[in-house]
N, C-alpha and C positions, 0 to 999 in steps of 0.2 A: 237301178233310178227308176225314181219315181217321176212323176209330174203331177202337179197340186190344182185340182179340178178347181173350174174358177168357182168361186165364191161371194154370194149378192149381199152378205152379211160381214164386208170387209169391217175393218177397223174405222169405226167414226172419228174425225180427227177432235183435239184434244186440246189440241195449240194451233194458235192464227198463224198460215203457213208466215215465217220471216219474210223483209221485204228482198228486192231484189234476188227471189229463189223462183225456181219453176217447180212445180207443184206436176209431177207424172204420176202417172198411176202403171201401177204394175199389168203387165198383159198375161204375162205363162210366169210357172217359177218351174225350177226341173230340179230333184235332189237326186247326185251320183252315186256320193258316199255320206254316211255319217261324218263328213269333214268337208264336203265338195260338194255346190250348187250353183246353179246358172238362173239369170231372171232377166225379163223384158220386160220394158217400160216405155209409155209413150214418150214420142218424141215430138220436141215443142217445133212448131216452123219455122222462129227467129236460131233455133240452134245450129249451129257449124261448127265443123272439129275435122282433123287431117287423120286419116285413119289413122291408129298406133299412139296415141294423144289418151290420155286421159282425164276426169273430172273429180270434182269432188261430190259425193251425194252424202246424203242423212237423213231420216227418219224423223218424222214431225209429231216428236214424242216428248219432247219438254221445251221451256221457255228458250232454252237456248239450245239448242240439238249439235250435236254430234258430228262431223262429217269426218270420211277418210277418202284419201285419192284411191282411183278405181279405173282401171285402164278399160277404155269403150272395146268389145269384144267385138260388137258389130261394125261392117264398111261404114265408109263416111254417106255409100249412098242410100244406107236402110233405114227406111220410114219409122224405124225404133232402136232402141237402143240397148245394147244387149251388155251383160258383166255376167262376170264367174269370179266368183267367192269361196275364201274360207271361214269353215264357221268354228269361231273361237270362242268358249265357253262363255268364260268374264271378259270379251272386249268390250269396252263402251260402246260400238255399231253393229260387230256382226253378233252377238247374241241374242238383237234384236231382228236383226233385217234377217238371220234365216226363218226368224217365222210367216214371212212376209206370203201374203194368200193374193191371187186376181183380184184386182181391185182396190186394196192397199195405196197409198200413196208415197210416194218418194220423193225428196227435196235434192235436185237437181242445181248447182250453181253454174251462177250464166256463162262461164271461160272454160274452156280449154285448152291445156297445154301438155309438154311432154319433147323427150328425143330421141324416141323409137320412133321416128320417124323416115320418109324417105328423103326428104329437104335437107336432113344433116346429113346427106352421105355424100359421098365422090361419087361418077357412074362408077360403072362396074361390072363386069358378066353375068355373078353369080353373089346372091343375097343370103348367108346364112342366118336363121331365126335360133338362139340357144335360150331354151325355155326351161324350167321345172317349175312344175305346181303349177300357182293359179297363174305364174310370170307368162304363161301362153295367151293370157289374154291378148296383148296386142297383136299374137301375131293373126288371132284369131281375125281381127280385123283386116291384117294386112295381105292375109293371105286372098283376101275376098276381093280384093282391091284392083279393077284390072290397071292400074298406074303404076302396081310393081313389077306387073310382065309388061310393061310399056320398058319400064327403067332394066330388068334383068333377065337372061337368056334363062338362068337358070334360077330355081328359088329352091332350099333347104330346110323344114321345118326340122326340129328333133323337139323329144317330148321325153324327159325323165321324173319317173313318179318312183314311190317306194314300190303301190304296189297295183295290179293290173286292172281296177276297177276305178282307180285315180287315171289312167290313160280314156276312160269312157269319152270323157267332152272332146278330147283331141280328135280319138281316132272318129268318132260320127263326126267332126267339122272337117276332115279331110276326105271322107265319104262325101258326102256332102257339097262339098264347093266343085269335087267331078261332075254332079250331076246338074249345077247350077245353071240355068237359060243361061242369066248375063258373063258367067266367067268359065261357067265348064269345059269353052276351048281353048280358052288364055292359057291353062291350065296342064293340058292333056301332052306329055310327055316333059312336063320344064318345072314342076312342084311333086318333090321328093319331101318324104316322113319320116322319119326316122325314130320310133318311140323304141325308152330302156327301162325297165325296171330297176331298183336296188336293192330289195328285198322278195318277192315273190317270181315265183319262176315265171320265165315268159322266151321266147326266140333272140329277144335281143338284150343282156343284164349291164349293167357298171355304173359309175357316175361318167356323166359327158365329160368331165374333166379327165380320168380317166383316159377315157376312148377318147380324149382329144391327145393327149398324150403320149398315147401309148401307139398312136397313128391307125388304130379300129376303125374310128367312125370312117375314116379316107379309105381302107381297102374292102371295110365293107359298101363302101357307096362307087366304088371304083373312080373319084375325082381325086385330083392332088392335097395334097394340104394347103393350109392360107398363104395365100400372095397377095401381098397389095396390089399388082399390077392387076389381079381380074376381080381379087373376091371380098366382100363388104360384109360386115358382121353387127347384128342387135343382139346385145344379153339382155332376158327379164329372169330373175328367181331370186330364190336366195339369196341372204348376200355373199355366204361362203362361194359359192359358185361363181354369183360376179365378178367377184376377187378376182379369183385359179382363173374361169374363162381370160380375164382382162390382159394378164396378167402374161395367157399364152398365147395370144393374138397379139400382142406387145412384142413378145418377143417373135415371134414370125416377120415384125415388121412393121404391121398394120399401128395406125396414129388413130387416137382419139378423136372424135366429131364430134359436133353441135348445132343448133338451129344457126350460129353468131358464124360456123367455121365451120363447114363440111370436110368431112376425112374421111376413113375408112372401116370405123367401125364405132358403136354407140352403144350406150346402158342408161337404164333408167333407174336415174337417184332419188327420183319423190319415196322409194317407199322403202330406202336402205336409213337402217339405224333406228 
């Protein structure tokens, strides 16, 4: 894991900033592996979002910039905006985005949206956040939001990646939450973190779908299986995982919700397909 130092010689703008788009400054960049990195940017004073939402971001490197949907990993109260990204060698955006340094400019669309928000769920006792890979980003926002703990007695974050190094972002996130002066006390005894790997040897191994289906997830944590009377579930990650976990929670009797019709579980479909 490497942090990128500040660069006074950040790339100059070669193209004009499009209308109705925020031009924000990269504050910090951290590379976790050759596939994963996070970055923080300045936040416009007028920009409002609900924890768990996503926004379209791009780079000022063309007349018509390419934009992609990115979950905001920082909570709604944060003065900066944090993002967690995969590196795609030939990706239209990430091939260049992975090269950013502090001082560079990021384009930010003005509106955020998304279904991985507390408003899309009915009241419950336990909130499960099921993540694979960079799908942990919206949950990084939600576990740092006091409202999450106002609405749920228990919060369970699962994080499944191929290798141990890919778990570093989530590991550090959860460790920092407990020390946070704003919400640290709220999370004590209420936030549970369950990380697994599918390739590297680790204390807990296996695909999250298999661990749910076999009941091992619940046995490991000492919790009952999904119950529509008490449990609410959020799902974000690979297409296959979203499909498989959605099927498992539906089989348990949970009903998919939305902003317009809150229910028992939600998924983020903006990144699927």
